[in-house]
N, C-alpha and C positions, 0 to 999 in steps of 0.2 A: 759806505752808502747807507744814508740812514734807512731803517726801517719802515717799511711801505705796505698796507693789506692790499690785498685782492680777493673779491668773494667770486663764488659759481654758484649757478643754480641749473637746475631742472626743472622743467612746465610738466614733464607726463605725470597725470593722475594729481596736478593742479585746477583748481579754478584759474581764470584769470584775477579775477579779487585776489584771490590768496598769494597768488605770484606777485603781484603789485604790492599787497601787504610785506610780502616779505622783504622785498627790495626797500621800501619806502621805513619799516624800522630799523633797515640797518644803513638806512641814511644812503644810499646809490645815489651818485647823479650820472652814473654814465651804464648803461648796459650793452657789452661786446657780446654782439651774436655768432658762432662760430661754426653756424650751421653753414656746410657750402651751399643747400639750396633752401632759403629760410623761407619755407612753406610748411604749412600745417594744415590737416583737416579739421584741428579743433582750433574752435572759432577765436578770434583774437591774437591768435599767434605768428600768424604770416607777416614777412615784415612789412607792408605798407600800414597794417590795420595798429601792429603792436607799436610800432614807430609814434603812431597818431597819439594812443591811448598813454604809451610812455611821455610823450610831450606834454599832456595834458597834467600828469602828476612831475610835474619839472624833472625829468630823467631823462637825457640823453641817447639816442638810439643809435650804434655802428655794426655795422655789419661787415665783417669781413671774411671774403669767400675763402680767400687761401687758405685759411687756419680750418676749413671745413674736413671734414675723413672726405676723402678722395670716394668717388662711387666705386671705381673695382672694388677698394678696401670694404666698405660698406658691405657691397655685395658677400663679398667670402664670408665675413662675418654672416651675414644674416645665413648663408647658406649651411655655414661648418658651426656655428655658435662658438668658436674658437676666440676667445678674446686673448688667451698669451697671442698667436700671431697679429690678433685685430693690433695690441697695442704696440708690437716689435716694428709692423708694416707704417702704422703711426708715425712712430717716433725714427724712424725712417724718413718719411715724409718730410716730415716739418725742420729736417735739418737744413731744407734746402729756405726755408723760411725764418731763418735769422733776424734779416734787414727788418724783416714785418715787424715781428717779433720785438725786436729793438726799438724800432718806432712807434709799436703802440705802448710800449711797457713807459718810454721818455715822455711822450706825449700825452697820454689819457693816464693809467695806472697811477705813474708816478705824481701825476698830479690832482688828479679828482677820483672819490670814491667809489671804485668800478667793480663790476660783477661780469664773468665772463657766465655766458648762458649756453646753453644746447637743451635737446630736449629732452634724452636719456635723465630720471630722475636721480638715481645714484651716483656718485662719480666715480666710482669703483668702478663702474662699466661705460665709461664716455670719455672722450679723446679731450674733454675740457679741460681734466685734470693736466695731463701732459701741456698742455697750452702754458695751463698757469706753473706747472713744476718747470718748461724752458724759460718762460719770465725770472721765475728764482732764481735760476741760472744768471739769467744777464743782469740781473737786480744785485748779486753779491753774494747770493744764498740768505739775505735779511726778511725776504718777503713773505708775510705772512699770507699763509691761503687759508681760508676759511669758507667751506662748503655749507651752503644752507637750504 
Protein backbone atom coordinates (compact mmCIF):
# COMPACT_ATOMS: atom_id res chain seq x y z
CA UNK A 1 0.00 0.00 0.00
CA UNK A 2 1.12 3.55 -0.65
CA UNK A 3 2.33 5.63 2.26
CA UNK A 4 -0.48 7.53 3.93
CA UNK A 5 -0.34 9.91 6.89
CA UNK A 6 -2.57 10.34 9.91
CA UNK A 7 -2.24 13.00 12.57
CA UNK A 8 -3.28 12.88 16.22
CA UNK A 9 -4.11 15.74 18.57
CA UNK A 10 -5.25 16.33 22.13
CA UNK A 11 -7.04 19.49 23.19
CA UNK A 12 -5.95 19.54 26.84
CA UNK A 13 -4.33 22.88 27.76
CA UNK A 14 -5.10 24.32 24.31
CA UNK A 15 -7.47 27.09 23.42
CA UNK A 16 -10.05 26.40 20.75
CA UNK A 17 -8.29 28.88 18.48
CA UNK A 18 -4.91 27.14 18.94
CA UNK A 19 -6.54 23.74 18.35
CA UNK A 20 -8.25 24.84 15.11
CA UNK A 21 -5.06 26.62 14.03
CA UNK A 22 -3.03 23.42 14.38
CA UNK A 23 -5.58 21.51 12.31
CA UNK A 24 -5.53 24.14 9.59
CA UNK A 25 -1.71 24.35 9.51
CA UNK A 26 -1.65 20.63 8.74
CA UNK A 27 -4.49 20.88 6.21
CA UNK A 28 -6.70 18.48 8.19
CA UNK A 29 -9.92 17.67 6.31
CA UNK A 30 -11.43 15.18 8.79
CA UNK A 31 -11.23 15.18 12.60
CA UNK A 32 -11.88 11.75 14.11
CA UNK A 33 -13.06 12.03 17.72
CA UNK A 34 -12.23 8.82 19.62
CA UNK A 35 -13.67 9.82 22.98
CA UNK A 36 -16.26 7.36 24.24
CA UNK A 37 -18.25 10.30 25.57
CA UNK A 38 -17.65 13.36 23.36
CA UNK A 39 -18.40 15.90 26.07
CA UNK A 40 -16.11 18.44 27.66
CA UNK A 41 -16.28 21.07 30.37
CA UNK A 42 -13.97 23.09 28.15
CA UNK A 43 -16.06 25.40 25.95
CA UNK A 44 -16.15 24.41 22.29
CA UNK A 45 -14.91 20.83 22.70
CA UNK A 46 -18.20 18.97 23.15
CA UNK A 47 -19.46 17.06 20.11
CA UNK A 48 -22.18 19.37 18.75
CA UNK A 49 -20.35 22.66 19.22
CA UNK A 50 -17.03 21.26 18.00
CA UNK A 51 -18.73 19.80 14.94
CA UNK A 52 -20.24 23.22 14.10
CA UNK A 53 -16.94 25.05 14.57
CA UNK A 54 -15.07 22.52 12.45
CA UNK A 55 -17.69 22.75 9.70
CA UNK A 56 -17.20 26.55 9.68
CA UNK A 57 -13.50 25.80 9.05
CA UNK A 58 -14.14 23.24 6.28
CA UNK A 59 -13.21 20.28 8.47
CA UNK A 60 -15.52 17.29 8.75
CA UNK A 61 -16.19 15.90 12.24
CA UNK A 62 -16.53 12.16 12.80
CA UNK A 63 -17.21 10.64 16.23
CA UNK A 64 -16.46 6.94 16.72
CA UNK A 65 -17.67 5.98 20.17
CA UNK A 66 -16.50 2.38 19.83
CA UNK A 67 -12.87 3.49 19.67
CA UNK A 68 -13.16 5.36 22.95
CA UNK A 69 -11.60 3.99 26.09
CA UNK A 70 -14.35 2.12 27.98
CA UNK A 71 -15.48 3.60 31.29
CA UNK A 72 -14.16 0.70 33.37
CA UNK A 73 -10.66 1.07 31.89
CA UNK A 74 -10.71 4.87 32.37
CA UNK A 75 -11.94 4.57 35.95
CA UNK A 76 -9.15 2.11 36.82
CA UNK A 77 -6.58 4.48 35.32
CA UNK A 78 -7.94 7.42 37.34
CA UNK A 79 -7.93 5.31 40.50
CA UNK A 80 -4.53 3.62 40.08
CA UNK A 81 -2.68 5.97 37.68
CA UNK A 82 -1.26 2.79 36.10
CA UNK A 83 -0.70 3.54 32.41
CA UNK A 84 0.93 0.17 31.72
CA UNK A 85 -2.27 -1.65 32.72
CA UNK A 86 -4.40 0.96 30.94
CA UNK A 87 -2.64 0.36 27.62
CA UNK A 88 -2.69 -3.43 28.03
CA UNK A 89 -6.44 -3.34 28.68
CA UNK A 90 -7.16 -0.90 25.86
CA UNK A 91 -5.09 -2.95 23.38
CA UNK A 92 -7.10 -6.05 24.35
CA UNK A 93 -10.35 -4.09 23.98
CA UNK A 94 -9.50 -2.66 20.56
CA UNK A 95 -8.75 -6.12 19.13
CA UNK A 96 -12.53 -6.56 18.83
CA UNK A 97 -12.78 -3.32 16.80
CA UNK A 98 -10.72 -4.38 13.77
CA UNK A 99 -13.61 -4.00 11.31
CA UNK A 100 -14.32 -0.46 12.53
CA UNK A 101 -10.63 0.40 12.18
CA UNK A 102 -10.43 -1.08 8.68
CA UNK A 103 -13.52 0.85 7.58
CA UNK A 104 -12.17 4.06 9.12
CA UNK A 105 -8.82 3.58 7.43
CA UNK A 106 -10.24 2.68 4.02
CA UNK A 107 -13.08 5.22 3.92
CA UNK A 108 -11.49 8.18 5.69
CA UNK A 109 -7.79 8.08 6.59
CA UNK A 110 -6.57 6.77 3.24
CA UNK A 111 -8.79 9.26 1.37
CA UNK A 112 -8.41 12.58 3.21
CA UNK A 113 -5.94 14.25 5.53
CA UNK A 114 -7.23 13.07 8.89
CA UNK A 115 -6.51 13.66 12.55
CA UNK A 116 -7.45 11.44 15.49
CA UNK A 117 -8.53 13.49 18.50
CA UNK A 118 -8.93 12.94 22.20
CA UNK A 119 -8.57 15.11 25.29
CA UNK A 120 -5.12 14.11 26.58
CA UNK A 121 -2.48 16.49 25.26
CA UNK A 122 0.39 14.00 25.17
CA UNK A 123 -0.05 10.92 22.95
CA UNK A 124 2.12 8.77 25.22
CA UNK A 125 -0.69 9.01 27.81
CA UNK A 126 -3.60 8.57 25.40
CA UNK A 127 -5.36 5.66 23.74
CA UNK A 128 -5.41 7.56 20.43
CA UNK A 129 -1.82 6.47 19.85
CA UNK A 130 -3.00 2.85 19.94
CA UNK A 131 -5.81 3.64 17.49
CA UNK A 132 -3.20 5.11 15.13
CA UNK A 133 -0.84 2.17 15.65
CA UNK A 134 -3.62 -0.33 14.86
CA UNK A 135 -4.40 1.60 11.67
CA UNK A 136 -0.72 1.40 10.80
CA UNK A 137 -0.94 -2.39 11.05
CA UNK A 138 -4.02 -2.39 8.80
CA UNK A 139 -2.17 -0.17 6.33
CA UNK A 140 0.74 -2.61 6.14
CA UNK A 141 3.03 -0.47 8.33
CA UNK A 142 3.56 2.33 5.82
CA UNK A 143 1.22 4.72 7.66
CA UNK A 144 3.04 7.79 8.92
CA UNK A 145 1.74 8.92 12.33
CA UNK A 146 2.37 12.52 13.36
CA UNK A 147 1.29 13.95 16.72
CA UNK A 148 0.52 17.66 16.51
